[in-house]
N, C-alpha and C positions, 0 to 999 in steps of 0.2 A: 509159183511158176505159172506161166500162162497156159491156158487150156488149148489143146490142138484143135485145128479145124476138123469138122466131121468128114468122114469118108465120102458121104453123099455130096457135100459141097465140092470136095476135091474132084470127084468123078464128073460133076457138071462142068466145072471149069476146064478140065482136061478135054472133055468131049467137045466143048464149045470151041476150043482152040484147034484140036486135031481134026474133028469131023466136020465142023461147020466153018472152019477157016477164019475164025475170029482172031484178031490180033491180040497179043498179050496185053498191050496197053488198054484196048477196049474191054477185055475181060476183067482187068484189074479195076476199071471204073464201074463196070456193070455189077460185079460181084463184091465190090468194096473191099478188095484185098490188094496188097502191094504186088508190084511186078516181080520183085525179088522172091516173094513167096511162090509165085507161079514158076519162076525159073528153077527154084529149089525142087518143086514137085516134079517138073519135067526132067530135071537132072536125076532125081531119085528113080523115076520111071525108067530112064535110059540105063541106069546102073543095075537096078534090081528087078525091073519088069513090073513093079507096082509102085503106087504113090501113097501107100499106107503110112500113117504117122508112126514115127519111131517109138518103141515102148519106153516108158518113163523108168529110168534106172536111178534111184536115189544114190547119192555118193556114199560109198561104203568105206570101210576101213579094212584094208588087207592086212590082217594081223601077222606081224613078223614073229612074235613070240607065241609058240603053241604049247610048249611043254613048261607049265608054270612051276612044277616041282624042281625041274632043272634050273629054271631062272632063280628060284628062291635060294638054292644052293650056291649058284653063281653070285648072287647078291651078298650072301653071307661071307663068301670067300674074298670078294673084291669090294666090300663095303667101304674100305678106306680110300678107294680111288675116286676120281672125278667121273662124272657121267660120260664125258668124252673118252676117257681112258677105258671105261667099261664097254662103251660102244665099239672101240677098236678090238677089245679082247673077246667080244661075243663071236661065236663061230660064223654066223651069217652076217651079211652087210646090214647094218642097222644104224639109225641116227641117235644122237645123244637125247633128243627130245622123246624118242620112242622109249629109251631106257628110263627117262624121267617118268613117263606115263605108267610104265610097267612097275617101277618102284612104288609109285603111289598106289597102284592097284593091289599090290601084295601087302601094303601097309608098312613098307620099309621106310624108316626115317633116320636121319643122322642126328636129330636132336636128342640130347641126353638129359635126363633128370638127375642133376647132381645136388643133393641136399647135404649141406655141411652142418 
C-alpha cells in the first residue's frame, strides 16, 4: 500500500491555497502532487475540520462463528448435508463458504477411510 503524505506537507499545501491564495493547479505543480489529492484534502478538512491522513485499517475478518463447540455439535448433527444446506440451517445468516472454512478449521472431513 502506498504511504500517505506527511502532515507537514499537507499543512504547507493547504496554507498555500487558503492563506496565500495560490490556485490548486499551481500548488499541485509546486508541491508535485495531483490536484485530485488536494481536492480530497480540502474535502476532508471541510467535513472533519482536519486534513490528517486516515488511519490504516487492514482488512479483517468479521467472524460469524464464535461458539466453536456449538459449531462442532452442529457439524456432527448435520454432517450429511451440503454446505449450502448447513448454511441455511445455521441460526445466523452465513454463507456456504464460511461453513466450508469453519469445517476445515475444526478438522471435519467427509472423506472416509474404508479398508476392505
